[in-house]
All heavy atoms as a GROMACS GRO file, in nm:
protein
  645
    1GLU      N    1   9.230   5.258  13.158
    1GLU     CA    2   9.311   5.136  13.167
    1GLU      C    3   9.402   5.124  13.044
    1GLU      O    4   9.520   5.091  13.060
    1GLU     CB    5   9.223   5.013  13.179
    1GLU     CG    6   9.301   4.888  13.212
    1GLU     CD    7   9.211   4.770  13.233
    1GLU    OE1    8   9.121   4.778  13.319
    1GLU    OE2    9   9.231   4.671  13.163
    2GLY      N   10   9.350   5.152  12.927
    2GLY     CA   11   9.431   5.144  12.806
    2GLY      C   12   9.545   5.245  12.806
    2GLY      O   13   9.654   5.215  12.762
    3LYS      N   14   9.516   5.362  12.858
    3LYS     CA   15   9.618   5.468  12.866
    3LYS      C   16   9.731   5.428  12.959
    3LYS      O   17   9.849   5.445  12.929
    3LYS     CB   18   9.552   5.598  12.912
    3LYS     CG   19   9.631   5.722  12.888
    3LYS     CD   20   9.548   5.843  12.928
    3LYS     CE   21   9.607   5.969  12.876
    3LYS     NZ   22   9.530   6.087  12.913
    4SER      N   23   9.696   5.370  13.071
    4SER     CA   24   9.795   5.327  13.170
    4SER      C   25   9.881   5.214  13.110
    4SER      O   26  10.002   5.211  13.130
    4SER     CB   27   9.726   5.275  13.296
    4SER     OG   28   9.660   5.378  13.360
    5ARG      N   29   9.818   5.126  13.037
    5ARG     CA   30   9.891   5.013  12.975
    5ARG      C   31   9.990   5.064  12.871
    5ARG      O   32  10.101   5.017  12.864
    5ARG     CB   33   9.792   4.916  12.912
    5ARG     CG   34   9.857   4.794  12.853
    5ARG     CD   35   9.750   4.693  12.813
    5ARG     NE   36   9.805   4.585  12.734
    5ARG     CZ   37   9.869   4.482  12.782
    5ARG    NH1   38   9.890   4.472  12.912
    5ARG    NH2   39   9.914   4.386  12.703
    6ARG      N   40   9.947   5.162  12.790
    6ARG     CA   41  10.036   5.221  12.689
    6ARG      C   42  10.157   5.286  12.755
    6ARG      O   43  10.271   5.268  12.712
    6ARG     CB   44   9.962   5.325  12.606
    6ARG     CG   45   9.915   5.278  12.473
    6ARG     CD   46   9.870   5.392  12.384
    6ARG     NE   47   9.776   5.480  12.450
    6ARG     CZ   48   9.642   5.468  12.446
    6ARG    NH1   49   9.589   5.372  12.375
    6ARG    NH2   50   9.564   5.553  12.510
    7LYS      N   51  10.134   5.361  12.862
    7LYS     CA   52  10.242   5.426  12.934
    7LYS      C   53  10.338   5.324  12.991
    7LYS      O   54  10.461   5.340  12.983
    7LYS     CB   55  10.183   5.513  13.047
    7LYS     CG   56  10.285   5.593  13.121
    7LYS     CD   57  10.346   5.700  13.034
    7LYS     CE   58  10.440   5.785  13.115
    7LYS     NZ   59  10.519   5.873  13.034
    8TYR      N   60  10.284   5.217  13.047
    8TYR     CA   61  10.368   5.110  13.101
    8TYR      C   62  10.453   5.050  12.989
    8TYR      O   63  10.576   5.028  13.009
    8TYR     CB   64  10.283   5.004  13.166
    8TYR     CG   65  10.360   4.880  13.204
    8TYR    CD1   66  10.442   4.879  13.318
    8TYR    CD2   67  10.357   4.764  13.126
    8TYR    CE1   68  10.516   4.768  13.353
    8TYR    CE2   69  10.429   4.652  13.161
    8TYR     CZ   70  10.509   4.655  13.272
    8TYR     OH   71  10.583   4.543  13.306
    9MET      N   72  10.398   5.023  12.876
    9MET     CA   73  10.471   4.964  12.764
    9MET      C   74  10.579   5.058  12.713
    9MET      O   75  10.689   5.014  12.679
    9MET     CB   76  10.375   4.924  12.651
    9MET     CG   77  10.275   4.817  12.688
    9MET     SD   78  10.352   4.669  12.756
    9MET     CE   79  10.409   4.593  12.606
   10GLU      N   80  10.552   5.188  12.710
   10GLU     CA   81  10.653   5.286  12.669
   10GLU      C   82  10.772   5.285  12.765
   10GLU      O   83  10.887   5.287  12.724
   10GLU     CB   84  10.592   5.427  12.663
   10GLU     CG   85  10.502   5.451  12.546
   10GLU     CD   86  10.431   5.585  12.554
   10GLU    OE1   87  10.474   5.673  12.636
   10GLU    OE2   88  10.334   5.604  12.481
   11LEU      N   89  10.740   5.284  12.894
   11LEU     CA   90  10.845   5.283  12.995
   11LEU      C   91  10.928   5.156  12.988
   11LEU      O   92  11.048   5.155  13.005
   11LEU     CB   93  10.788   5.300  13.134
   11LEU     CG   94  10.728   5.438  13.165
   11LEU    CD1   95  10.660   5.437  13.301
   11LEU    CD2   96  10.835   5.547  13.160
   12LYS      N   97  10.860   5.045  12.964
   12LYS     CA   98  10.927   4.916  12.954
   12LYS      C   99  11.019   4.911  12.835
   12LYS      O  100  11.132   4.858  12.845
   12LYS     CB  101  10.818   4.806  12.942
   12LYS     CG  102  10.870   4.666  12.959
   12LYS     CD  103  10.887   4.635  13.103
   12LYS     CE  104  10.911   4.487  13.118
   12LYS     NZ  105  10.972   4.457  13.244
   13ALA      N  106  10.980   4.970  12.721
   13ALA     CA  107  11.063   4.971  12.602
   13ALA      C  108  11.182   5.066  12.620
   13ALA      O  109  11.289   5.044  12.561
   13ALA     CB  110  10.981   5.016  12.482
   14GLU      N  111  11.166   5.169  12.701
   14GLU     CA  112  11.271   5.267  12.723
   14GLU      C  113  11.380   5.215  12.818
   14GLU      O  114  11.493   5.266  12.817
   14GLU     CB  115  11.209   5.394  12.779
   14GLU     CG  116  11.297   5.513  12.777
   14GLU     CD  117  11.224   5.637  12.828
   14GLU    OE1  118  11.150   5.697  12.750
   14GLU    OE2  119  11.241   5.669  12.947
   15GLU      N  120  11.350   5.119  12.899
   15GLU     CA  121  11.442   5.070  13.003
   15GLU      C  122  11.578   5.026  12.949
   15GLU      O  123  11.682   5.067  13.006
   15GLU     CB  124  11.376   4.958  13.084
   15GLU     CG  125  11.453   4.919  13.205
   15GLU     CD  126  11.463   5.030  13.310
   15GLU    OE1  127  11.376   5.118  13.318
   15GLU    OE2  128  11.565   5.032  13.381
   16PRO      N  129  11.589   4.946  12.844
   16PRO     CA  130  11.720   4.906  12.795
   16PRO      C  131  11.804   5.027  12.747
   16PRO      O  132  11.924   5.030  12.767
   16PRO     CB  133  11.690   4.813  12.677
   16PRO     CG  134  11.551   4.770  12.696
   16PRO     CD  135  11.482   4.878  12.771
   17ILE      N  136  11.740   5.125  12.686
   17ILE     CA  137  11.810   5.245  12.640
   17ILE      C  138  11.865   5.320  12.761
   17ILE      O  139  11.979   5.366  12.760
   17ILE     CB  140  11.717   5.334  12.554
   17ILE    CG1  141  11.680   5.262  12.427
   17ILE    CG2  142  11.782   5.468  12.524
   17ILE    CD1  143  11.570   5.327  12.346
   18LYS      N  144  11.782   5.334  12.863
   18LYS     CA  145  11.821   5.401  12.986
   18LYS      C  146  11.943   5.333  13.050
   18LYS      O  147  12.038   5.400  13.093
   18LYS     CB  148  11.705   5.405  13.082
   18LYS     CG  149  11.733   5.479  13.211
   18LYS     CD  150  11.609   5.481  13.298
   18LYS     CE  151  11.638   5.541  13.434
   18LYS     NZ  152  11.525   5.539  13.522
   19GLN      N  153  11.942   5.202  13.055
   19GLN     CA  154  12.053   5.127  13.114
   19GLN      C  155  12.182   5.144  13.037
   19GLN      O  156  12.289   5.162  13.094
   19GLN     CB  157  12.017   4.980  13.127
   19GLN     CG  158  11.914   4.952  13.234
   19GLN     CD  159  11.871   4.808  13.239
   19GLN    OE1  160  11.895   4.729  13.147
   19GLN    NE2  161  11.805   4.770  13.348
   20LYS      N  162  12.172   5.142  12.903
   20LYS     CA  163  12.292   5.163  12.819
   20LYS      C  164  12.347   5.305  12.838
   20LYS      O  165  12.468   5.324  12.848
   20LYS     CB  166  12.259   5.142  12.671
   20LYS     CG  167  12.241   4.999  12.631
   20LYS     CD  168  12.209   4.989  12.483
   20LYS     CE  169  12.178   4.847  12.442
   20LYS     NZ  170  12.143   4.837  12.300
   21ALA      N  171  12.258   5.400  12.846
   21ALA     CA  172  12.298   5.540  12.865
   21ALA      C  173  12.366   5.558  13.001
   21ALA      O  174  12.469   5.624  13.010
   21ALA     CB  175  12.179   5.634  12.852
   22GLU      N  176  12.310   5.499  13.103
   22GLU     CA  177  12.367   5.515  13.237
   22GLU      C  178  12.500   5.443  13.253
   22GLU      O  179  12.582   5.479  13.336
   22GLU     CB  180  12.267   5.466  13.342
   22GLU     CG  181  12.149   5.563  13.358
   22GLU     CD  182  12.042   5.513  13.449
   22GLU    OE1  183  12.044   5.396  13.493
   22GLU    OE2  184  11.951   5.595  13.482
   23ALA      N  185  12.527   5.345  13.167
   23ALA     CA  186  12.658   5.278  13.167
   23ALA      C  187  12.762   5.369  13.106
   23ALA      O  188  12.882   5.362  13.142
   23ALA     CB  189  12.649   5.146  13.091
   24LYS      N  190  12.724   5.456  13.013
   24LYS     CA  191  12.818   5.548  12.945
   24LYS      C  192  12.828   5.683  13.013
   24LYS      O  193  12.929   5.751  12.997
   24LYS     CB  194  12.774   5.571  12.798
   24LYS     CG  195  12.794   5.454  12.706
   24LYS     CD  196  12.736   5.479  12.570
   24LYS     CE  197  12.806   5.588  12.493
   24LYS     NZ  198  12.758   5.596  12.354
   25TYR      N  199  12.726   5.724  13.082
   25TYR     CA  200  12.721   5.859  13.140
   25TYR      C  201  12.667   5.849  13.280
   25TYR      O  202  12.546   5.838  13.302
   25TYR     CB  203  12.631   5.947  13.053
   25TYR     CG  204  12.619   6.091  13.101
   25TYR    CD1  205  12.722   6.181  13.082
   25TYR    CD2  206  12.502   6.135  13.164
   25TYR    CE1  207  12.709   6.312  13.124
   25TYR    CE2  208  12.490   6.267  13.208
   25TYR     CZ  209  12.595   6.353  13.186
   25TYR     OH  210  12.583   6.484  13.228
   26ASN      N  211  12.757   5.846  13.375
   26ASN     CA  212  12.718   5.842  13.515
   26ASN      C  213  12.814   5.927  13.599
   26ASN      O  214  12.914   5.980  13.548
   26ASN     CB  215  12.713   5.698  13.568
   26ASN     CG  216  12.846   5.627  13.552
   26ASN    OD1  217  12.948   5.673  13.598
   26ASN    ND2  218  12.844   5.509  13.486
   27ARG      N  219  12.785   5.943  13.727
   27ARG     CA  220  12.864   6.031  13.813
   27ARG      C  221  13.012   5.992  13.816
   27ARG      O  222  13.099   6.078  13.811
   27ARG     CB  223  12.810   6.028  13.956
   27ARG     CG  224  12.677   6.098  13.972
   27ARG     CD  225  12.629   6.095  14.117
   27ARG     NE  226  12.723   6.149  14.213
   27ARG     CZ  227  12.740   6.277  14.241
   27ARG    NH1  228  12.670   6.367  14.180
   27ARG    NH2  229  12.829   6.314  14.333
   28GLU      N  230  13.040   5.866  13.825
   28GLU     CA  231  13.180   5.820  13.835
   28GLU      C  232  13.257   5.854  13.708
   28GLU      O  233  13.371   5.905  13.718
   28GLU     CB  234  13.183   5.668  13.860
   28GLU     CG  235  13.317   5.617  13.898
   28GLU     CD  236  13.366   5.668  14.034
   28GLU    OE1  237  13.282   5.696  14.121
   28GLU    OE2  238  13.487   5.682  14.052
   29ILE      N  239  13.200   5.830  13.593
   29ILE     CA  240  13.269   5.860  13.468
   29ILE      C  241  13.291   6.011  13.452
   29ILE      O  242  13.401   6.055  13.418
   29ILE     CB  243  13.191   5.803  13.346
   29ILE    CG1  244  13.201   5.650  13.346
   29ILE    CG2  245  13.243   5.859  13.215
   29ILE    CD1  246  13.110   5.580  13.248
   30VAL      N  247  13.187   6.088  13.477
   30VAL     CA  248  13.197   6.234  13.460
   30VAL      C  249  13.296   6.290  13.562
   30VAL      O  250  13.376   6.378  13.530
   30VAL     CB  251  13.060   6.300  13.473
   30VAL    CG1  252  13.071   6.451  13.467
   30VAL    CG2  253  12.966   6.252  13.363
   31LYS      N  254  13.297   6.236  13.682
   31LYS     CA  255  13.394   6.279  13.785
   31LYS      C  256  13.537   6.255  13.738
   31LYS      O  257  13.624   6.339  13.751
   31LYS     CB  258  13.366   6.205  13.915
   31LYS     CG  259  13.463   6.240  14.027
   31LYS     CD  260  13.430   6.159  14.152
   31LYS     CE  261  13.534   6.183  14.259
   31LYS     NZ  262  13.516   6.096  14.374
   32ASN      N  263  13.563   6.134  13.682
   32ASN     CA  264  13.696   6.101  13.632
   32ASN      C  265  13.738   6.190  13.513
   32ASN      O  266  13.855   6.225  13.503
   32ASN     CB  267  13.704   5.954  13.593
   32ASN     CG  268  13.701   5.863  13.712
   32ASN    OD1  269  13.732   5.900  13.824
   32ASN    ND2  270  13.655   5.740  13.690
   33LEU      N  271  13.644   6.225  13.428
   33LEU     CA  272  13.674   6.305  13.310
   33LEU      C  273  13.699   6.453  13.347
   33LEU      O  274  13.783   6.519  13.287
   33LEU     CB  275  13.561   6.298  13.208
   33LEU     CG  276  13.542   6.166  13.135
   33LEU    CD1  277  13.415   6.170  13.055
   33LEU    CD2  278  13.662   6.142  13.045
   34THR      N  279  13.624   6.503  13.444
   34THR     CA  280  13.623   6.646  13.470
   34THR      C  281  13.697   6.688  13.597
   34THR      O  282  13.740   6.804  13.608
   34THR     CB  283  13.480   6.698  13.485
   34THR    OG1  284  13.418   6.638  13.599
   34THR    CG2  285  13.396   6.670  13.361
   35GLY      N  286  13.710   6.598  13.691
   35GLY     CA  287  13.772   6.632  13.819
   35GLY      C  288  13.674   6.702  13.914
   35GLY      O  289  13.713   6.743  14.020
   36LEU      N  290  13.550   6.717  13.873
   36LEU     CA  291  13.450   6.781  13.956
   36LEU      C  292  13.398   6.680  14.059
   36LEU      O  293  13.401   6.560  14.035
   36LEU     CB  294  13.334   6.833  13.871
   36LEU     CG  295  13.366   6.942  13.770
   36LEU    CD1  296  13.245   6.967  13.682
   36LEU    CD2  297  13.407   7.070  13.840
   37ALA      N  298  13.346   6.733  14.169
   37ALA     CA  299  13.292   6.644  14.272
   37ALA      C  300  13.179   6.715  14.345
   37ALA      O  301  13.164   6.837  14.334
   37ALA     CB  302  13.400   6.602  14.370
   38GLY      N  303  13.100   6.639  14.417
   38GLY     CA  304  12.997   6.692  14.502
   38GLY      C  305  12.891   6.776  14.428
   38GLY      O  306  12.844   6.739  14.323
   39ALA      N  307  12.862   6.890  14.487
   39ALA     CA  308  12.757   6.978  14.434
   39ALA      C  309  12.794   7.032  14.294
   39ALA      O  310  12.707   7.046  14.208
   39ALA     CB  311  12.728   7.092  14.528
   40GLU      N  312  12.924   7.058  14.273
   40GLU     CA  313  12.966   7.107  14.142
   40GLU      C  314  12.939   7.002  14.035
   40GLU      O  315  12.897   7.033  13.925
   40GLU     CB  316  13.114   7.142  14.141
   40GLU     CG  317  13.146   7.281  14.190
   40GLU     CD  318  13.290   7.320  14.160
   40GLU    OE1  319  13.379   7.234  14.174
   40GLU    OE2  320  13.310   7.437  14.125
   41LEU      N  321  12.968   6.879  14.067
   41LEU     CA  322  12.945   6.768  13.975
   41LEU      C  323  12.796   6.758  13.942
   41LEU      O  324  12.758   6.746  13.823
   41LEU     CB  325  12.997   6.636  14.030
   41LEU     CG  326  12.974   6.510  13.947
   41LEU    CD1  327  13.043   6.522  13.811
   41LEU    CD2  328  13.023   6.388  14.020
   42ASP      N  329  12.712   6.765  14.042
   42ASP     CA  330  12.567   6.759  14.021
   42ASP      C  331  12.520   6.875  13.934
   42ASP      O  332  12.441   6.853  13.839
   42ASP     CB  333  12.492   6.765  14.155
   42ASP     CG  334  12.515   6.642  14.241
   42ASP    OD1  335  12.548   6.536  14.184
   42ASP    OD2  336  12.501   6.652  14.364
   43GLU      N  337  12.570   6.992  13.962
   43GLU     CA  338  12.531   7.112  13.885
   43GLU      C  339  12.576   7.098  13.740
   43GLU      O  340  12.500   7.128  13.646
   43GLU     CB  341  12.592   7.236  13.948
   43GLU     CG  342  12.550   7.366  13.881
   43GLU     CD  343  12.613   7.486  13.947
   43GLU    OE1  344  12.662   7.477  14.061
   43GLU    OE2  345  12.615   7.592  13.881
   44PHE      N  346  12.698   7.048  13.719
   44PHE     CA  347  12.749   7.033  13.585
   44PHE      C  348  12.667   6.930  13.506
   44PHE      O  349  12.628   6.955  13.391
   44PHE     CB  350  12.897   6.990  13.587
   44PHE     CG  351  12.949   6.953  13.452
   44PHE    CD1  352  12.969   7.052  13.355
   44PHE    CD2  353  12.976   6.823  13.419
   44PHE    CE1  354  13.018   7.019  13.229
   44PHE    CE2  355  13.023   6.788  13.292
   44PHE     CZ  356  13.044   6.888  13.196
   45MET      N  357  12.642   6.815  13.566
   45MET     CA  358  12.568   6.711  13.496
   45MET      C  359  12.426   6.757  13.465
   45MET      O  360  12.374   6.726  13.358
   45MET     CB  361  12.564   6.581  13.580
   45MET     CG  362  12.699   6.512  13.586
   45MET     SD  363  12.699   6.359  13.677
   45MET     CE  364  12.607   6.251  13.566
   46LYS      N  365  12.366   6.833  13.554
   46LYS     CA  366  12.233   6.887  13.528
   46LYS      C  367  12.235   6.986  13.411
   46LYS      O  368  12.145   6.988  13.327
   46LYS     CB  369  12.178   6.956  13.655
   46LYS     CG  370  12.035   6.992  13.644
   46LYS     CD  371  11.983   7.048  13.776
   46LYS     CE  372  11.835   7.079  13.764
   46LYS     NZ  373  11.780   7.132  13.890
   47SER      N  374  12.342   7.065  13.402
   47SER     CA  375  12.353   7.162  13.293
   47SER      C  376  12.374   7.096  13.159
   47SER      O  377  12.337   7.152  13.055
   47SER     CB  378  12.468   7.262  13.322
   47SER     OG  379  12.593   7.202  13.305
   48CYS      N  380  12.433   6.977  13.157
   48CYS     CA  381  12.455   6.906  13.031
   48CYS      C  382  12.321   6.862  12.971
   48CYS      O  383  12.301   6.873  12.850
   48CYS     CB  384  12.545   6.785  13.050
   48CYS     SG  385  12.716   6.828  13.078
   49ASN      N  386  12.232   6.810  13.053
   49ASN     CA  387  12.098   6.776  13.010
   49ASN      C  388  12.091   6.686  12.885
   49ASN      O  389  12.017   6.714  12.791
   49ASN     CB  390  12.016   6.904  12.988
   49ASN     CG  391  11.868   6.877  12.985
   49ASN    OD1  392  11.820   6.782  13.046
   49ASN    ND2  393  11.796   6.960  12.914
   50TYR      N  394  12.172   6.580  12.882
   50TYR     CA  395  12.172   6.488  12.771
   50TYR      C  396  12.053   6.392  12.779
   50TYR      O  397  12.020   6.344  12.886
   50TYR     CB  398  12.300   6.403  12.769
   50TYR     CG  399  12.427   6.480  12.747
   50TYR    CD1  400  12.532   6.471  12.837
   50TYR    CD2  401  12.444   6.560  12.634
   50TYR    CE1  402  12.650   6.540  12.817
   50TYR    CE2  403  12.562   6.628  12.614
   50TYR     CZ  404  12.665   6.618  12.704
   50TYR     OH  405  12.780   6.688  12.683
   51SER      N  406  11.994   6.364  12.666
   51SER     CA  407  11.885   6.264  12.664
   51SER      C  408  11.948   6.124  12.654
   51SER      O  409  12.062   6.110  12.609
   51SER     CB  410  11.793   6.288  12.544
   51SER     OG  411  11.859   6.258  12.424
   52TYR      N  412  11.875   6.026  12.697
   52TYR     CA  413  11.923   5.887  12.689
   52TYR      C  414  11.952   5.849  12.546
   52TYR      O  415  12.054   5.785  12.519
   52TYR     CB  416  11.821   5.790  12.750
   52TYR     CG  417  11.802   5.804  12.898
   52TYR    CD1  418  11.677   5.809  12.955
   52TYR    CD2  419  11.911   5.815  12.985
   52TYR    CE1  420  11.657   5.819  13.092
   52TYR    CE2  421  11.896   5.827  13.121
   52TYR     CZ  422  11.767   5.831  13.174
   52TYR     OH  423  11.751   5.843  13.310
   53SER      N  424  11.865   5.887  12.456
   53SER     CA  425  11.887   5.850  12.313
   53SER      C  426  12.012   5.915  12.257
   53SER      O  427  12.085   5.854  12.180
   53SER     CB  428  11.764   5.885  12.230
   53SER     OG  429  11.738   6.021  12.235
   54TYR      N  430  12.041   6.039  12.298
   54TYR     CA  431  12.164   6.106  12.251
   54TYR      C  432  12.286   6.032  12.305
   54TYR      O  433  12.384   6.007  12.228
   54TYR     CB  434  12.167   6.252  12.295
   54TYR     CG  435  12.295   6.322  12.259
   54TYR    CD1  436  12.319   6.362  12.129
   54TYR    CD2  437  12.395   6.343  12.354
   54TYR    CE1  438  12.440   6.422  12.093
   54TYR    CE2  439  12.513   6.404  12.320
   54TYR     CZ  440  12.535   6.444  12.188
   54TYR     OH  441  12.652   6.502  12.153
   55ILE      N  442  12.288   5.999  12.431
   55ILE     CA  443  12.401   5.931  12.492
   55ILE      C  444  12.428   5.798  12.424
   55ILE      O  445  12.541   5.765  12.391
   55ILE     CB  446  12.378   5.910  12.643
   55ILE    CG1  447  12.371   6.048  12.713
   55ILE    CG2  448  12.485   5.823  12.704
   55ILE    CD1  449  12.320   6.041  12.856
   56VAL      N  450  12.321   5.722  12.398
   56VAL     CA  451  12.337   5.590  12.336
   56VAL      C  452  12.383   5.602  12.192
   56VAL      O  453  12.465   5.521  12.147
   56VAL     CB  454  12.203   5.511  12.347
   56VAL    CG1  455  12.207   5.384  12.265
   56VAL    CG2  456  12.173   5.481  12.492
   57SER      N  457  12.334   5.701  12.119
   57SER     CA  458  12.365   5.711  11.976
   57SER      C  459  12.502   5.775  11.948
   57SER      O  460  12.554   5.764  11.837
   57SER     CB  461  12.257   5.789  11.903
   57SER     OG  462  12.254   5.924  11.947
   58THR      N  463  12.562   5.840  12.047
   58THR     CA  464  12.691   5.906  12.030
   58THR      C  465  12.802   5.811  12.073
   58THR      O  466  12.787   5.738  12.170
   58THR     CB  467  12.697   6.035  12.116
   58THR    OG1  468  12.586   6.116  12.082
   58THR    CG2  469  12.826   6.111  12.095
   59SER      N  470  12.913   5.813  11.999
   59SER     CA  471  13.024   5.727  12.036
   59SER      C  472  13.081   5.771  12.170
   59SER      O  473  13.070   5.887  12.210
   59SER     CB  474  13.134   5.730  11.930
   59SER     OG  475  13.202   5.855  11.934
   60ASP      N  476  13.144   5.679  12.241
   60ASP     CA  477  13.202   5.711  12.370
   60ASP      C  478  13.303   5.824  12.356
   60ASP      O  479  13.304   5.918  12.434
   60ASP     CB  480  13.274   5.589  12.429
   60ASP     CG  481  13.180   5.479  12.473
   60ASP    OD1  482  13.057   5.494  12.458
   60ASP    OD2  483  13.229   5.375  12.520
   61TYR      N  484  13.388   5.816  12.255
   61TYR     CA  485  13.489   5.918  12.234
   61TYR      C  486  13.428   6.055  12.216
   61TYR      O  487  13.472   6.150  12.282
   61TYR     CB  488  13.575   5.882  12.112
   61TYR     CG  489  13.675   5.989  12.078
   61TYR    CD1  490  13.796   5.999  12.148
   61TYR    CD2  491  13.650   6.081  11.975
   61TYR    CE1  492  13.888   6.097  12.118
   61TYR    CE2  493  13.743   6.180  11.946
   61TYR     CZ  494  13.862   6.188  12.017
   61TYR     OH  495  13.950   6.286  11.987
   62ASP      N  496  13.329   6.068  12.129
   62ASP     CA  497  13.267   6.198  12.103
   62ASP      C  498  13.194   6.251  12.227
   62ASP      O  499  13.200   6.369  12.258
   62ASP     CB  500  13.171   6.190  11.987
   62ASP     CG  501  13.241   6.176  11.853
   62ASP    OD1  502  13.359   6.217  11.843
   62ASP    OD2  503  13.178   6.125  11.757
   63LEU      N  504  13.125   6.162  12.297
   63LEU     CA  505  13.055   6.202  12.416
   63LEU      C  506  13.151   6.253  12.523
   63LEU      O  507  13.131   6.359  12.580
   63LEU     CB  508  12.972   6.085  12.473
   63LEU     CG  509  12.896   6.111  12.603
   63LEU    CD1  510  12.790   6.220  12.582
   63LEU    CD2  511  12.832   5.984  12.655
   64TYR      N  512  13.259   6.182  12.546
   64TYR     CA  513  13.355   6.218  12.648
   64TYR      C  514  13.431   6.344  12.611
   64TYR      O  515  13.462   6.426  12.696
   64TYR     CB  516  13.449   6.103  12.681
   64TYR     CG  517  13.375   5.980  12.734
   64TYR    CD1  518  13.430   5.854  12.727
   64TYR    CD2  519  13.248   5.993  12.794
   64TYR    CE1  520  13.362   5.743  12.777
   64TYR    CE2  521  13.180   5.883  12.842
   64TYR     CZ  522  13.239   5.759  12.834
   64TYR     OH  523  13.170   5.649  12.883
   65ARG      N  524  13.461   6.358  12.483
   65ARG     CA  525  13.526   6.481  12.436
   65ARG      C  526  13.436   6.602  12.460
   65ARG      O  527  13.480   6.708  12.506
   65ARG     CB  528  13.560   6.468  12.288
   65ARG     CG  529  13.646   6.583  12.235
   65ARG     CD  530  13.679   6.562  12.093
   65ARG     NE  531  13.550   6.561  12.021
   65ARG     CZ  532  13.538   6.549  11.890
   65ARG    NH1  533  13.645   6.536  11.817
   65ARG    NH2  534  13.422   6.551  11.832
   66GLU      N  535  13.308   6.586  12.433
   66GLU     CA  536  13.210   6.693  12.455
   66GLU      C  537  13.196   6.724  12.606
   66GLU      O  538  13.190   6.842  12.644
   66GLU     CB  539  13.074   6.653  12.399
   66GLU     CG  540  12.972   6.763  12.407
   66GLU     CD  541  12.843   6.728  12.340
   66GLU    OE1  542  12.837   6.639  12.254
   66GLU    OE2  543  12.741   6.793  12.376
   67ILE      N  544  13.197   6.624  12.689
   67ILE     CA  545  13.189   6.645  12.834
   67ILE      C  546  13.310   6.723  12.884
   67ILE      O  547  13.296   6.818  12.960
   67ILE     CB  548  13.177   6.509  12.909
   67ILE    CG1  549  13.041   6.446  12.883
   67ILE    CG2  550  13.199   6.528  13.058
   67ILE    CD1  551  13.028   6.303  12.928
   68ILE      N  552  13.426   6.686  12.837
   68ILE     CA  553  13.548   6.757  12.879
   68ILE      C  554  13.545   6.903  12.833
   68ILE      O  555  13.576   6.994  12.909
   68ILE     CB  556  13.675   6.685  12.825
   68ILE    CG1  557  13.690   6.550  12.896
   68ILE    CG2  558  13.797   6.770  12.843
   68ILE    CD1  559  13.793   6.457  12.833
   69SER      N  560  13.501   6.924  12.711
   69SER     CA  561  13.491   7.061  12.657
   69SER      C  562  13.393   7.144  12.738
   69SER      O  563  13.421   7.259  12.778
   69SER     CB  564  13.449   7.054  12.510
   69SER     OG  565  13.426   7.184  12.460
   70LYS      N  566  13.274   7.087  12.767
   70LYS     CA  567  13.174   7.157  12.846
   70LYS      C  568  13.223   7.183  12.986
   70LYS      O  569  13.192   7.285  13.046
   70LYS     CB  570  13.043   7.080  12.849
   70LYS     CG  571  12.961   7.091  12.722
   70LYS     CD  572  12.825   7.028  12.741
   70LYS     CE  573  12.736   7.056  12.623
   70LYS     NZ  574  12.598   7.028  12.650
   71SER      N  575  13.299   7.090  13.042
   71SER     CA  576  13.348   7.107  13.179
   71SER      C  577  13.449   7.224  13.187
   71SER      O  578  13.453   7.296  13.285
   71SER     CB  579  13.409   6.979  13.233
   71SER     OG  580  13.535   6.954  13.180
   72GLU      N  581  13.529   7.242  13.083
   72GLU     CA  582  13.625   7.352  13.080
   72GLU      C  583  13.549   7.485  13.077
   72GLU      O  584  13.588   7.577  13.149
   72GLU     CB  585  13.719   7.338  12.962
   72GLU     CG  586  13.818   7.222  12.978
   72GLU     CD  587  13.895   7.190  12.852
   72GLU    OE1  588  13.876   7.258  12.749
   72GLU    OE2  589  13.974   7.094  12.857
   73GLU      N  590  13.443   7.491  12.999
   73GLU     CA  591  13.359   7.613  12.996
   73GLU      C  592  13.295   7.634  13.133
   73GLU      O  593  13.289   7.748  13.182
   73GLU     CB  594  13.253   7.604  12.890
   73GLU     CG  595  13.303   7.603  12.747
   73GLU     CD  596  13.193   7.579  12.645
   73GLU    OE1  597  13.075   7.612  12.674
   73GLU    OE2  598  13.224   7.525  12.537
   74PHE      N  599  13.244   7.529  13.190
   74PHE     CA  600  13.178   7.534  13.321
   74PHE      C  601  13.273   7.588  13.427
   74PHE      O  602  13.239   7.672  13.507
   74PHE     CB  603  13.127   7.394  13.358
   74PHE     CG  604  13.057   7.385  13.491
   74PHE    CD1  605  12.926   7.422  13.503
   74PHE    CD2  606  13.125   7.339  13.602
   74PHE    CE1  607  12.860   7.412  13.625
   74PHE    CE2  608  13.062   7.328  13.725
   74PHE     CZ  609  12.928   7.368  13.737
   75LYS      N  610  13.397   7.536  13.427
   75LYS     CA  611  13.497   7.578  13.526
   75LYS      C  612  13.535   7.725  13.507
   75LYS      O  613  13.559   7.795  13.606
   75LYS     CB  614  13.619   7.492  13.517
   75LYS     CG  615  13.598   7.350  13.569
   75LYS     CD  616  13.719   7.264  13.545
   75LYS     CE  617  13.695   7.120  13.582
   75LYS     NZ  618  13.809   7.033  13.550
   76LYS      N  619  13.538   7.772  13.383
   76LYS     CA  620  13.572   7.913  13.357
   76LYS      C  621  13.463   8.005  13.412
   76LYS      O  622  13.494   8.114  13.461
   76LYS     CB  623  13.589   7.936  13.208
   76LYS     CG  624  13.717   7.886  13.150
   76LYS     CD  625  13.724   7.913  13.001
   76LYS     CE  626  13.847   7.845  12.941
   76LYS     NZ  627  13.851   7.862  12.796
   77LYS      N  628  13.337   7.962  13.401
   77LYS     CA  629  13.227   8.042  13.454
   77LYS      C  630  13.229   8.049  13.606
   77LYS      O  631  13.178   8.144  13.662
   77LYS     CB  632  13.093   7.985  13.405
   77LYS     CG  633  13.069   8.004  13.258
   77LYS     CD  634  12.934   7.943  13.219
   77LYS     CE  635  12.912   7.955  13.069
   77LYS     NZ  636  12.787   7.891  13.027
   78LYS      N  637  13.283   7.949  13.667
   78LYS     CA  638  13.286   7.943  13.816
   78LYS      C  639  13.398   8.026  13.865
   78LYS      O  640  13.482   8.060  13.897
   78LYS     CB  641  13.300   7.798  13.866
   78LYS     CG  642  13.180   7.717  13.841
   78LYS     CD  643  13.078   7.757  13.941
   78LYS     CE  644  12.943   7.691  13.915
   78LYS     NZ  645  12.844   7.725  14.009
   0.00000   0.00000   0.00000
C-alpha cells in the first residue's frame, strides 16, 4: 500500500510538468515547424525522444531550433 501511494504521489507531482511540456512540444507544433505529417511525423517525434523536464527547462526558441535542425537531418536520411 505504501509503495502504491508513493507511486501515485510521484505521478501527481509530475502532471504539471507533463502539461507544460505538452503545450510546448506536440504534434501540431512539430508539424508546423517541420512540414512532416502522418507516419513520418510520428517517427520523427519518436526519434527525438525528449524528456518532459528537458522540454520544460529549454527555451522555446532553442527547442524549436533544435527540432528544425533534427528534422533536416531526418529528411536527408529519408
